[in-house]
C-alpha positions in Angstrom: -20.8 83.5 -70.9 -24.8 82.8 -70.5 -26.2 81.0 -74.0 -29.7 81.8 -72.4 -29.3 85.7 -72.8 -31.4 87.4 -75.1 -34.3 84.6 -74.5 -34.3 85.7 -71.0 -35.0 89.6 -72.0 -37.6 88.0 -74.3 -39.2 86.3 -71.4 -39.1 89.0 -69.0 -39.4 88.9 -65.2 -42.4 86.4 -64.0 -44.0 86.3 -60.5 -41.5 86.4 -57.5 -42.3 82.9 -56.1 -44.4 80.4 -57.8 -45.8 76.6 -55.3 -46.2 73.4 -56.7 -49.3 71.0 -55.5 -48.5 67.7 -56.7 -51.3 65.6 -57.0 -50.0 61.8 -57.9 -51.5 60.4 -54.8 -55.5 62.0 -56.2 -55.1 63.1 -59.9 -52.4 60.1 -60.3 -54.7 57.4 -59.4 -57.3 58.4 -61.4 -55.6 57.6 -64.4 -57.1 54.6 -65.9 -55.5 51.2 -65.0 -52.8 53.1 -61.7 -54.0 52.0 -58.0 -51.0 52.6 -55.4 -50.2 50.6 -52.5 -50.8 52.2 -49.2 -46.7 52.1 -49.0 -46.4 53.1 -52.5 -48.7 55.9 -51.3 -46.5 56.8 -47.9 -42.9 56.3 -49.9 -44.3 58.7 -53.0 -45.2 60.9 -50.7 -41.7 60.9 -48.9 -40.4 61.4 -51.9 -42.1 64.6 -53.4 -41.6 65.9 -49.8 -37.7 65.4 -50.1 -37.8 67.0 -53.7 -38.9 70.1 -52.6 -42.7 70.4 -53.2 -44.6 72.8 -51.7 -47.9 70.6 -51.0 -49.6 66.8 -51.2 -53.0 66.4 -52.0 -54.4 63.0 -51.6 -58.1 62.1 -50.7 -58.7 59.7 -47.8 -62.2 59.8 -48.7 -61.5 57.1 -51.6 -61.4 54.1 -49.1 -60.4 53.1 -46.2 -57.1 52.1 -47.5 -56.4 56.0 -48.8 -57.9 56.5 -44.8 -55.4 54.9 -43.7 -52.4 55.9 -45.8 -53.8 59.8 -45.6 -52.8 59.3 -41.3 -49.9 57.6 -42.3 -48.5 60.0 -44.0 -49.6 62.9 -42.3 -47.9 61.1 -38.9 -44.4 61.2 -41.1 -44.0 65.0 -40.1 -42.6 66.2 -43.8 -42.4 69.6 -44.7 -45.0 69.6 -47.7 -48.6 70.7 -45.9 -50.8 67.3 -47.2 -53.8 68.8 -48.3 -57.1 66.1 -47.8 -59.1 66.1 -50.6 -62.6 65.5 -51.1 -66.3 66.6 -51.8 -67.8 70.4 -51.0 -69.6 68.1 -47.6 -70.1 68.5 -44.1 -69.1 64.5 -44.3 -66.1 64.6 -46.3 -64.3 66.9 -44.2 -65.3 64.8 -41.0 -63.4 62.6 -42.4 -59.9 65.1 -43.1 -60.2 65.6 -39.1 -60.3 62.2 -38.5 -57.2 61.6 -40.4 -55.6 64.6 -38.8 -55.4 67.0 -41.8 -54.8 70.7 -41.3 -55.5 71.1 -44.4 -58.6 70.0 -46.3 -59.8 70.9 -50.2 -63.4 70.7 -51.2 -64.6 70.6 -55.1 -67.7 71.8 -56.5 -68.9 71.8 -60.3 -70.2 74.8 -61.2 -70.4 75.6 -64.7 -73.9 75.0 -66.1 -73.4 71.2 -67.2 -72.2 70.4 -63.7 -75.1 71.8 -62.1 -77.9 70.5 -64.3 -76.5 66.9 -65.4 -74.4 65.7 -62.8 -75.2 67.9 -59.1 -79.3 68.7 -60.3 -79.1 71.9 -57.9 -79.2 75.9 -58.9 -76.6 78.1 -58.8 -77.9 79.4 -55.6 -77.9 75.8 -54.4 -74.2 75.4 -55.0 -73.1 78.8 -53.6 -75.1 77.7 -50.0 -73.1 74.0 -50.0 -69.7 76.4 -50.8 -70.3 78.8 -48.8 -71.6 76.3 -45.3 -68.6 73.8 -46.2 -65.9 76.2 -45.6 -67.8 77.9 -43.0 -67.7 74.6 -41.5 -63.7 73.5 -42.0 -62.6 76.7 -40.7 -64.9 76.5 -37.1 -63.0 73.3 -36.7 -59.8 75.1 -37.2 -58.5 73.6 -40.8 -57.7 75.7 -43.8 -59.2 75.1 -47.0 -58.8 75.5 -50.5 -61.9 75.7 -52.6 -62.1 74.0 -56.3 -64.5 75.3 -58.6 -64.8 72.5 -60.7 -64.7 73.4 -64.3 -64.9 77.0 -63.7 -63.4 77.6 -67.3 -66.9 76.6 -68.4 -69.1 78.1 -65.8 -70.5 81.8 -66.6 -68.1 84.5 -65.6 -70.2 86.3 -63.6 -70.7 83.3 -61.8 -67.9 82.7 -60.4 -67.3 86.1 -59.9 -69.9 85.7 -57.2 -68.8 82.8 -55.9 -65.2 84.0 -55.4 -66.5 86.6 -53.4 -68.8 84.9 -51.4 -66.1 81.9 -50.5 -63.9 84.8 -50.1 -65.7 85.9 -47.2 -66.3 83.0 -45.9 -62.3 82.3 -45.4 -61.8 80.4 -48.0 -57.2 79.6 -47.9 -56.5 79.0 -51.1 -59.1 79.5 -54.3 -58.4 76.4 -57.9 -59.0 77.6 -61.1 -59.8 74.9 -62.7 -59.5 73.9 -67.3 -60.8 70.7 -65.9 -62.2 69.5 -70.0 -58.9 71.2 -70.9 -60.3 73.4 -73.7 -58.8 77.1 -72.7 -56.1 78.5 -74.8 -53.3 80.1 -72.9 -54.3 83.6 -73.8 -57.9 82.5 -72.5 -57.0 80.7 -69.2 -55.0 83.7 -68.7 -58.6 86.0 -68.6 -59.8 83.6 -66.4 -57.2 83.6 -63.6 -57.6 88.0 -63.9 -60.9 88.1 -64.1 -60.8 86.4 -60.7 -58.1 87.8 -59.3 -59.8 91.4 -60.0 -62.1 90.5 -57.9 -60.9 88.8 -54.7 -57.2 88.3 -53.3 -57.2 84.7 -51.7 -54.5 83.0 -52.8 -54.5 80.8 -56.5 -53.8 78.2 -58.0 -53.7 76.7 -61.1 -55.3 73.2 -61.8 -54.8 72.4 -65.7 -56.0 69.6 -67.8 -54.4 68.0 -71.2 -57.0 67.0 -73.1 -55.4 69.7 -76.2 -52.1 69.2 -74.9 -51.9 72.8 -73.5 -51.8 71.8 -69.4 -48.8 73.2 -69.3 -48.7 76.5 -71.5 -52.1 76.9 -70.0 -50.5 76.0 -66.1 -47.7 79.2 -66.7 -50.4 81.4 -68.6 -52.4 81.2 -66.0 -49.1 82.2 -63.2 -48.2 84.9 -65.0 -51.8 86.1 -64.6 -51.3 86.2 -60.9 -52.0 82.6 -59.8 -49.3 81.4 -57.2 -49.1 77.7 -57.6 -49.4 75.1 -60.1 -51.1 71.2 -59.6 -49.1 68.4 -61.5 -48.7 64.8 -61.2 -45.3 62.8 -61.2 -45.1 62.3 -65.3 -48.2 64.9 -65.6 -50.5 60.8 -64.9 -54.0 61.4 -64.2 -57.5 61.7 -65.5 -58.2 61.3 -69.4 -54.6 62.4 -70.9 -53.8 64.1 -67.1 -52.5 67.3 -65.9 -49.0 68.9 -66.4 -46.0 66.5 -65.4 -44.2 68.2 -62.6 -40.9 68.0 -64.5 -41.5 69.9 -66.5 -43.2 72.3 -64.2 -40.5 72.1 -61.7 -37.8 73.3 -64.5 -39.3 76.0 -66.3 -40.1 77.7 -62.6 -36.9 77.1 -61.8 -35.1 77.9 -64.6 -37.4 79.7 -67.1 -39.3 82.1 -63.9 -36.2 81.8 -61.2 -38.8 81.2 -58.7 -36.6 80.2 -55.8 -37.5 77.0 -54.3 -35.8 73.9 -52.6 -36.6 71.7 -55.4 -34.2 69.1 -56.3 -34.6 68.8 -59.7 -31.5 66.3 -59.4 -34.8 63.4 -58.3 -37.0 64.0 -61.3 -35.6 61.7 -63.2 -35.7 58.4 -60.0 -38.8 60.0 -59.5 -39.8 58.9 -62.7 -38.8 55.9 -63.5 -40.2 55.0 -59.5 -43.6 55.8 -60.9 -43.7 53.5 -63.8 -42.6 50.5 -62.1 -45.3 51.1 -60.2 -48.4 51.7 -62.5 -46.6 49.8 -65.8 -46.6 53.0 -67.4 -43.4 53.8 -70.1 -42.0 57.0 -69.6 -42.4 57.5 -73.7 -38.7 58.3 -74.5 -39.6 61.9 -75.9 -40.6 62.9 -72.5 -39.0 66.3 -72.2 -36.7 66.3 -69.0 -36.8 62.7 -67.8 -37.5 60.9 -70.7 -34.4 58.8 -72.4 -34.0 61.2 -75.7 -34.2 64.2 -74.0 -30.6 64.0 -73.7 -29.5 61.7 -76.9 -27.8 63.4 -80.1 -28.1 61.7 -83.1 -27.5 64.3 -86.8 -23.8 65.1 -87.4 -24.3 68.8 -86.5 -25.5 68.8 -83.4 -22.5 65.9 -82.5 -19.6 67.7 -83.6 -21.4 71.3 -81.1 -21.9 69.4 -78.6 -18.7 67.6 -78.1 -17.6 71.2 -78.0 -20.0 73.2 -75.8 -23.1 71.1 -74.8 -25.3 74.4 -74.6 -25.5 74.7 -78.4 -28.9 71.5 -78.3 -29.1 71.6 -74.5 -31.0 74.0 -72.2 -29.4 72.5 -68.7 -27.0 70.1 -68.6 -28.7 66.5 -68.0 -27.7 65.9 -64.5 -29.1 68.7 -63.1 -32.3 66.5 -63.7 -30.7 63.1 -63.1 -31.0 62.3 -66.5 -27.8 61.3 -69.3 -26.3 62.7 -72.3 -25.9 60.0 -75.2 -24.7 59.5 -78.7 -26.3 58.2 -81.6 -24.0 57.0 -84.1 -25.5 55.8 -87.7 -25.9 57.4 -90.7 -26.2 61.0 -90.0 -23.4 60.9 -87.3 -21.3 62.8 -89.8 -17.6 63.3 -89.7 -17.3 64.2 -85.8 -19.2 61.3 -84.7 -17.3 59.4 -86.9 -14.1 60.1 -85.6 -15.1 60.4 -82.5 -16.8 55.9 -82.1 -13.0 55.2 -83.7 -11.7 56.7 -81.2 -13.8 54.8 -78.9 -13.2 51.7 -80.2 -9.4 52.6 -80.2 -8.9 53.1 -84.4 -6.6 55.5 -85.0 -8.1 58.3 -87.6 -7.3 61.3 -88.9 -9.8 63.4 -91.3 -10.0 61.6 -94.2 -10.6 58.2 -92.4 -13.5 60.0 -90.8 -15.0 61.4 -93.4 -14.2 57.6 -94.8 -16.2 56.5 -92.3 -19.3 58.9 -92.4 -19.1 58.1 -95.7 -19.9 54.2 -95.5 -22.5 55.0 -92.7 -24.8 56.7 -95.2 -24.1 53.9 -97.7 -24.6 50.8 -95.5 -28.0 53.1 -94.7 -29.1 50.7 -91.4 -29.9 53.6 -89.2 -29.3 54.0 -86.1 -26.2 51.6 -85.0 -24.9 52.1 -81.8 -26.4 54.2 -78.5 -23.4 55.1 -75.8 -23.6 57.3 -72.9 -20.7 59.9 -72.9 -18.3 58.5 -70.4 -17.9 60.5 -67.4 -14.2 61.9 -68.3 -15.1 64.0 -71.7 -18.5 65.0 -69.6 -16.6 66.3 -67.2 -14.1 67.5 -69.6 -16.9 69.4 -72.3 -19.5 70.8 -69.2 -17.7 73.7 -67.6 -19.1 75.8 -65.3 -19.7 78.8 -67.5 -20.8 76.8 -70.2 -24.7 75.5 -70.2 -25.4 78.3 -67.6 -29.2 78.9 -68.0 -29.8 79.9 -63.9 
C-alpha cells in the first residue's frame, strides 16, 4: 500500500530531470559570520560530490585563499562540475581560467535600480558587457552560465532581449534569480515561462528567502521550464539565504521522482558539519534534518506511528539520516504511557496505562522525557511496503 497514492495523483507528473547546483561555497559564505577555511571548503566540496549534486559553485575572485581552494577542488576530479563564479568582467574570467576551470559563471544586475544606482551603466552598455563576457569565455573554451541579477524586478522586454542576445552569444545556461525574494510562486512561474518562450538555453533558478518563499518559488520555476535549482546546505546565504539542499533534494526525489544519484542518507550529516563549521545551530523544526522533524508527542500520533509511521511521516527518517523520537509527557495519552511503562520494565494493562496517562496530565509538567525508538522496534514497525512514497 502506498499511503501517498492520492497525493501523487493531485501532484501530477513533473519534469523528467531536475538538477541541483549547490552554492554553499559561494552563496553560503555570504551568510553573516561565515568564513570557511580552505580545508573546510575542500571537505564540503568532497561531501557535496559524494552526496550527488550536479554542480558545485565557488568564487575564486574573492581572495587568494578562495582561488587556491578553487584550484584544489577542480584538481580533485569530482563528478560534479565545479563552477567558478565571478562578475561579468574579462578579468574574472581570466581568474577562472587560471584555476583550471571548465565551467564559469558571470553575473550582472539588469534591473533599473541595479543599472542606475549600483553599476551606473545603461541597458545597452549592460547588454554589450554581457555579450563580451560570454564571447570571451567561449573563445577560451569555457562553458558559461550567465546570471541576470535582480531579473525578477527588471523590465520584461529587457529581460527577453538580454536572454536572446546572450543565447546568440553562446551562453550554456541562464540563471533567473529572484534576488530580493519578492516573487510569489505564480509570479516566478510567469517569469520563467516568459524566458522559456523566447530561448531554449537550459535555465537555472536562484531564489532568495526574504519572505519565506524560496523553496516554493524554486519549484514553481521548475514547473515552468527551468531544469536546475541553486541550493546551499541548510539554506545559508546572503540575508536569509536560498533553498536548503535537504529540502530541495527530498522534494525532487520523492515528489517529482526525478532520477538522480543523491545519497539522501547523508543529509543530516551534511547539516551537522555545516553547523560545526559555522556555529549556526540547525533549527529544531527545520524540515528533513531538524531534530524535531521526526519527534512524535501527541497521544493519537504516538498510537498511530507505533503501528505504522506513515500515518504521520512522509518518508522514513533513516532515508535522510535522521532518527525517530518519542516525547513523553502530559500529551502522551494511554498508548504513550503504556509504551513508557514497558520501557521502564513495568507491567501494565489498559487501565494502568490510562491511570499513568491521567497522572501525567495532572502533573502539568509538560514534556518529561524524549527517547529515540530502539532499533528493534524501528525494524518491527517499519516494513518495506509501509511508508512508501517512491
